[in-house]
N, C-alpha and C positions, 0 to 999 in steps of 0.2 A: 504494500500500500504506500502511496505517496501523497503529498499535499497537492490538492487541485485548486483551481481558481474559481470554483463555482460561487462561493459566497461573496468573494471580492467582486466578481463580474456582476453578480446580482445587485450589490450595493452601488456599483458604478452606474448601472443603468437606472437604478432607482433615483440617484442623485443627478444623473446626466441631463435628463429632459427638464426638470425644474431649473437647473442651473443655466441651461441654454435659454429657456424661456425668460428667466429673470434678466439675463444679460441683454437679450434681444429687446425686451420691454424697456429697459433703461435707455439703450441707444436709440431705438425708434422714437421713444417718448421725447428725447432731446431734439431729434431732428424735426419731428412733426410740430413740436411746440414752437420752435423757431419759425417754421413755415407759416403757422397760424398768425403769429405776431406780425410777420412781414406782409402777409396778404390782407389782414384786416386793418392793422394800424399804420402800415407803411414802412418804408425803408428806414426812416429816422428812428422810429420806435424800436425797430429790430436792432439798429446800431446801439441805441441806448441800453437795451437789455444786454447786449454783448458787453458793453462797457461795465454795466452794473454787476455782471457775473463775476468780476474780479472780487468784489466783496463777498459774493455768494461762495466762491471757492475758499476764501480765507475762513469764512464762518464754518465751513464743513470740515476743516482740518481736524479739530479735536474729535468729533464724532466718527469721522472716517478712519483716522489713524487708530484710535482706541477701539473702534468696532472691529476692524480687520485684525489688528494685533492682539486684542483681547480674545477674540473668538478662536484664533489659531492657538494661542496659549492655553485657553480653556480646553480645546479639543485634545491637545497633547496631555494635559493634566488628567482629563477623563480617561484617556488611553492608559495612563499610569495608575488609574484607579484612585486618584487624589481628588475626590469629589468636593471636599470642603475647600480646597485651594482653588478649584475651578469656580465654585460659587463665589469665592472672595474676589477673584478676578472679574467675574461678571458684574458683581455688585459695585465694586469700586469704579470700573470703567463707565458703567451706566450712570452712577452718581456724578462723576466728574464731567462727563459729556453733557448731561442735562444742566449742571451748574454753569458750564461754559456757554450753553445755549441761552440761559437766563441772562448772563452777562452781556452777550451780544444783543439780546432784546433790549436791555437798558441802554445800549449804545445807539439804538435807533434814533434817539433825539439828535444825534450828530450827523444824520443823513444829509442835511444841506451842506455841511462842511465837506463830507466825504464826496458828495456829488461834484462839488466845485473843484476838489483836488483831482478827480478823475477826468473831468471834462475841460478844465481850465476856464470854466464860466461860459462856455459856448452855447449853441442853440439846443444841445441835448441836455442841458442842466436840469430842467424841470422833470423831464421823463426819467432821467437817471435817479434823481432824488426820490421820486415816487417808488420806483422799483426797489431801491436800496432800503427805504423805510420799511416797506412791508416784508421784505426778505429778512431783515434783522429782527423784526417783531416776531416772525415765525420761527426763529432760530431754535427755541426749545423743542418744537415739534419735529423739525428736521433732524436735530441731534438724536432724539429718541428713535426716529425712524432708521437712521444710519446704524444705530446699535442693534436693533432687532433684525435688520436685514442681514447682518453678519452672523449673529448668534443663533438665530432660529434654525438655519440650515445645519449647523454643527450639532444642534441639540435634537436630533432624531426627527426633524420636521422640514425636510427640504421643500416639500410641496407647499407648505404654508408660507415659507419665505418667498417662493416663486409667486404664489397667489397674491401676497401682499404687494409685491413690486408691480405686478400686472394690474391689479385693481387700482392701486394708487395712481398709476399712469393713465389708466382709462378715465378715472374721475378727473384727473388734472386736465386732460385734453378736452373732455366734455365741458368742464367749467371754463376752460380757456375760450372755447368758441362762444358759449353763452354770455360770459362776462364781457369779453372783448367786443362782441357783436351788438349786445343790447344794453350796455351800460357805458358810462363816461369815465370809468376808472382808469382807462388807458394802461400804461405799463404797470401800474399798481395792481391791476386786475390779473396781469400775467403772473406776478409774484404770488398773489393771493390764491390763485387756482392751484399752484404747486403746493403751498402750505396746506390748503384744505384737502387736496388729494391725499397727501401723506397722513393727515389727521383723521379723515373719515375712514380711510382704508384700515386703520388700526382695529376696526371691528373684526377684521379677518383674524387678528391675532388672538381673539378670544379662544379659538380652537386650540392654539398652542398653549396659552396660559392655563387651560383646563386639562391639558393632555396628561394622562398617567405616564406616558413615555418620557415626559420632560425630566431632564436631569439637573438643569441649572435653575437655581432658586436665588431670589434676592435675599440677602442676609444683612442684618444690622450689627452683627457682632464686631465688625471692624470699626464701628463708630465710637464716639466719645460718650461719656456719661457724667452727669453732674453729681450724682449721689455716690459718695465714697465713704461709706460707713465703716468698712472693714479695713484693717491695716494693710492687707495685700491688694486692695483695689487699685492703688496707683501703679503697682507693678503690672497688674493685669491690663490696665488701660494702656500702659506703655507697650506691652506685647501686642495688643490689638492694633495700636497705631503703627507699630513696626510691620505687622502683617499686611495692613492696608497699603503702606508705602511699598512693601515688597511686591504686592499684587499689581500696583500701578506701574512700578518699574518694569516688571515682567511684560505686561501688556504693551507698554510704550516701546520697550526695546524690541519686542517682536514686530511692532508696527513701524519701526524705523524705515524699512524699505518703502513702505507706503508714503511716509512723510517725505522721504527723499524724492520719490517719484513726483509728488505734487509740487515740491519746491523747484526741482530741476525742469519739470515740464513748463512751468511759468517762465523760467529763465530761457529755455530753448525757444519758446514762442516769441519772446521779446527779441532775442538775438537774431533768429532767422527772419522774422518779419522785417526787421530793420535792414538786414542785408539784402533781402529780395527787392524791397521797394526802392532802396537807394542805388543798388548796383545793377539790377536786371530790369525792373519795371513792373507796372501793374498787371500786365498780361501774365507774367511769370507768377505773380501772387495768386492769380486765379487758378493756374495750373497746380501750384503747390497746394491750394485748397482742395482740389480734386484728389490729389495724392493722400492728403491727410484723411479725407473721407474714405478712401480705399482702405487705409489702416483701420478706420472705424468699422468698416465692413468686415475686415478680418476679425476684429474683436467681437463683433456681433455673432459671427459664425463659429469661431473657435474659442473665444474667451470663456464661454460657458463650459466647454469641455475641460479646459485647463483649470477652471475654477473648482472642479471636483477634487483637485489635489488639496485645496485648502479645507474643504468640507470633510474629506475622508482621510487624506494622507496624514494629517496631524494626529488623529486618533490612532491609526494603525502604527505610526511611528512611535507614539507613546507606549504602545503595547510591546514594542520591539518585535513586531511581526514583519521581519525583513522580506520574507517570501511575499507577503501581501503588498508591501511597498513596491517590490520589483514588478509584480503582476499589474498593479494599478498604473505604474508609470508606463509600462509597455503598452497597455491598451489606450491610455490617454494620448501618448505620442502617435500611436497608429491611427486613431480616429482623427486627431488634429491634422496630421499631415495628409490624410486621405481627403479631408474637406478642403484643405489648402491647395492640394494638387488640382482639384476641379476648378477652384477659383483662379488659379494661375493660368490654366488653359484659356479660360474666358478672357482674362485680362490681356494675355499675350496675343491671342488670335483676334479679339474684337475690341481693341482699345478705343477706337473711334466711337463705337456704340456706348461704351462705358462713360467716356468723356461727355458725350451728348446728353446723358442723363442729368448733367450738372449745368446745362444751358450753353455749352460750347458746341455749336452745331455746324460750323463751316469755316472756310477760309484758312488762312495761314495759321491762325491760332489753334484750330483743330489739329492740323498736322503737327504743330509744335507740341501740343499737349499729348497726342498719341505717342510720339517718339519719346517724350520724357517719361510717360507712364510705363512704357516697355522697359526702360532702364530701372525705374524705381521699383517695379514689382520683383526684380531680382533680389532685392533686400528682404523680401517677406519670409523666405525659409529660415534665414538667420534671425530675423525679428521674432519669429515664432519660437525658435530654440531659446533665445534670450528671455522671452516672456515666460516660458516654461521654467527656466532655471530660477528666475526671480521668485515665482510662486512655490516651487518645490523646496528650495533652500530655506525660504521663510517658514515653510510648514514643517521643516525637520530640524529646527533650532540652529540653522546655519545663517543667522541673521546678517552677520557681517558680509558673508559671501553674497547673499541676496542683495544687500545694499550696494555692493560694488557693481553688480550687474545692472541694477537700476540706474545708478549714477552714470555709468558709462553709456548705457543705451539711450537714456533720456536726454543727456546734455553734454557730459564731459567729452565724449568721443565726437559727436556730430558737429558741435560748434567750431572747434579748431580745424577739423577736416573741411568743413564748409568754407572757411576763410582761405585755407591753403588751396583747395580745388578751384575756387572762384578766381583768385588772383593768378594762379598758374594758367587757367584757361584764358583769362584776359591777356596775359603776356604771350600766350601761344596763338591767340586769335581764334580760339575754339568757342563753341556755343556755351554760354554761361549757365543756362538752365539745365542742359544735359550734364554739365560738370557738377552742378548741385545735386542732381539725382544720383550721380555716381558716388558722391560723397556719402549719401545715405547708405548705399550698398556697402561701401568700405567701412563705414562706422559700425554697422551691424556685425560684419566679419571681424573687425578689430575687437569689438566687445567680446564676442565668443572666444576668440583666440586668447585674449588677455585673461579672461576668467579661467580658461583651461590651464594656462601657464601658472597662474596664481594658485589654483586648486592643487596642481601637481607639486608645487613647492611647499604649500602650507600643509597639505594632507598627503604626505608621501606614502606611496604604496596602496592608496585607496582609489576606488574607481569613481566613475562619474556620479553615482548616487551617494557616495561617501557612506556606505554601509559595510559592516564586517564581512569579510570573505566567507564563503560557505564553509570552506575547510577549517576555518578558525572557530566555528560555532559548534559547541557541544549541545546540539539541538536535535530532538526527535520531532519531526514535523510532518503530519499526515492529515488526510481527510478521509472520512468514512461515510458511507450512506447510513441512514437511520434504520439499520437492520440488526437484530440481535445476533444472528449467526456471524455476520462480518465483524461486529463490534467485539465479539469474544476473543478475537485474535489480538486486540490491542493490549490487554494486560500481559500476555506472553511476550509481546515485542518490547513492552516497557521493561520487563524483567531482564531481557537480553541486553537492551540498550544500557540499563543501569550497571549490569555486570561488566559490560565492555568499558565502562567509565569508572570502574573501581568504587561503586557505591555499595555500602553495607547491605548485605543480603536481606536482613530484617527490614530495613527501611525501604528497600526496593519492593519487597513483598507487600508492605503496607500501602505504598503508592499504587501498586497494581490493583489492590483491592479497592482503593478509593476511586481509581479510574473506572473500574468495572461498575461500581455502584452508580457513579454519576452518569455514565453512558446509558445504562439501563433506564435510569430515571428520565433522561432526555428522550429516549426512543419511545418509552411507554406513554409519557404524559406531555410531550412537546406539541402535539397537535399535528394536523395534516401538513402544515407548512414545514415542519421540522424534518427535512429530507437529507440534510447534509450537516456534518459535524466536523469542525476543524479542531485538531488536537496538536498541542505544542508542549513539549517537555524540554526545559532548559536546565542543564546541570551546571551550577556555578561551584566555586570553591567550597562553599559551606551550605548551599541551599538547593533543594529540588523544587523548581517552579513549574507547576503543571497548569496549563491553560486549556479551557474548552470554550469554543464559540459555536453557537447554533442559531438557527432562524426559527425556533419554536416560539410558542406563546410566552409572554413575559413571566418569568418565575425566578424569584430571589431565594436561593437555598439558604442564605445566611439568616433569613427571617423565618425559616421553617421550624416548626415544632411538631412533635409526633401527632399524626393525623388520627382523628376519631371518626371522620366522615367519609367522603367519597374516595379519597386517595389513600394509599398505603405506601408511603415513600420512606419507610423506616431506614433505608440504606443511607440516607443523608445524615441521620443521627450517627451512624457508624463512621461516616467520613469525618464528621466534626470531631469525633472522639479520637481518631487515629492520626489526624493531621494537626499541624501547628497553627495554621491560619487559613481562613477561607474568605474571599472577597467576591463581590458581585457588582456588575454595572450593566445597565441596559444602554448600550452605545451603538449608534448607527442602526438602530432598530434591530439589534442582535443581542442575545444573551451572552455575556462574557463572565465566566466563572474562573477564578484563579485559586489554586490550592498550593500552599507552601508547606514544605517539610524540611527540617534540618537534615543535612547530609551526614551520614556516617561513613567512615572509610574503613576498608578492610585492613586487617593486620597482615603484614607480610610474613 
C-alpha cells in the first residue's frame, strides 16, 4: 500500500471552483464598476474615482495585509493543531483591522485637504472629495470584509467566502447603476455602493458564523482587564498582552509579502507611467494599459487556482504532510499552466482581436499594439512561476523568500531594466515601446533566476519546494480504502516499520493496537463519504507521531466517553489508555486525529 492523492485532489477541487469564482468576481467587479462610472457620469468622474482610489488603497492596507497574513498563519497553526494560537491570531488581526478602519473613518473630515493634495485644486477636486469622504467613512466595513474574505476560506468554508465576494459585487454593481443613474450623489454614490455591497452581503456570513465546522473563534483572553484583585493578575495580564503582541507579529510578518506587493506596485505604476508618457507618448500609454489588463486577465483565470495554495497549503504544511504538499503543488502548476497555454495561443495568434476589445480598432496604433503585445505575452510563463513562488513560500513560512520574489517582480527588477532598455533602444534607434515590452520579459526571467540562485545559496541541498528529502524522512505514509479487510494489514506494517527503526517492541505493539482501533472506528461509523483514509507515522528521536485523516462525518474522539446509546466505540477508550496524547481538529472539512506515544529503544 502507498499514499495516494485522493483526499488532496478532492480538497483541491472543493476549494478550486470557489477560489476561481471569488477571484473572477473581484476582477470583473472592478472592471465593470469603472465602466459604469464612465458611461453614466462621464470621463471626468471616472478620472476622479481613479485618483481617489489612491486613498482607497492606503485604507485597505491594514485589512488586506493582516487578513492575508493572519489567515495563512492561522491555517499553519491549525495544521499544527494549535487551535488556541490560531484563535488568538484571528482575534487580534480582526480587532486591529477594525480599529484601523475606525481611525480612517474619523479621518474622513480631512477629505477636502486630501482631495486638494491629490488633484492640486483642479477641476476634479469636488468629485474626488466626495469619493474620498464616503470611502473613508466606510472604512470599518471594508476592513471587516477584507478579514472575513481571507479567513473564511481557510476555516472549512471556501464556498461561503466565494459566495460573499460574489454577492457583495453583485449588490455593488446593482446599486452603482441605481444610485448613479437616478440620484445626484455622483462619485459619492460610487463609493457608497461599494460600502453597502460589502455591508449587506455580510448576511451571507451568517452561515459561516453558525457553522459547526468552524474552527476559528473570536476570543477576548488577549485583552486587558481593569479588575486585578489577585496578586498574580498583573503577571497574567502581562502574559496575555505578550501573547497578543506575538499573534500580531506573526500575522504581520506572514503578510509582509502582501505589504511589499502593495507598496512596490504603487511605486512601479508611478515610475512606469512617468517614463511612458514622457519618453514614448500617449499612444504607448494606451498600449501599456492593454498589457496590464492582459495581466489582469491572467489573474482572473489563474489567480484562483494558485490561491488554493494559501487556503490548503498552509494547513497541510503545518501538519508536515510533505506528500500532500508535493501533490497539491503538482496539480496547481499543471492546471495553471494548462489554462495559461490556451490563453497564450489566443494572445499570440489573435493579438489584433484582443487589442480591439480595448477600443484600439485600426491604423498604425493597432499594428503597434499587436506587435508589442506579442512581445509582452512572452513574460507570462515566468510571471506565473513568480506568482506561484510568492504564494507558496508565504504559505510555508518562507516569508523572506516570498518577499524577495514580490519585491523583484513588482518593482525592483522592472524599473531599472525599463530605464536601461529604453535608453539603449533610443541610442540604437530601435522602437521604444517594443524595448519596454522586452524589459518586462527580462524582468520576469531575472526575478526567477535571482530567486533560484538565492534559494540554492540560502537553503543548500534542498529542492524547489524546500521540503525534507524523502530518504531523510522516517515516515510510514499510506492511504487505504475504508474496508476492514484492507485496513487489517496496517497494524502489521506498522509493527514492521517500527522494528526497522529500532522502536521498542512493546511500544510498537501498543501503537499497532491503537491504529487498528481507530481505523475500525472510522470505517464503521464514518458514514458513506468516508471512503479513503490517509495514514502517517513519523518516528522522531523520542516520539511516535501517528496521524489519521479521513473524509467521514465530523467526530472528535478526544471528547468521546463510553457510549450507552446507538454506538459502541469502546476501542477509543482503549486508545486513550495506551497512548500518551490524542489531538483532534476538523480542518479542510476533514477529520484529523493525531496520536502521540513516547518512543522506547531496544537494548543492544
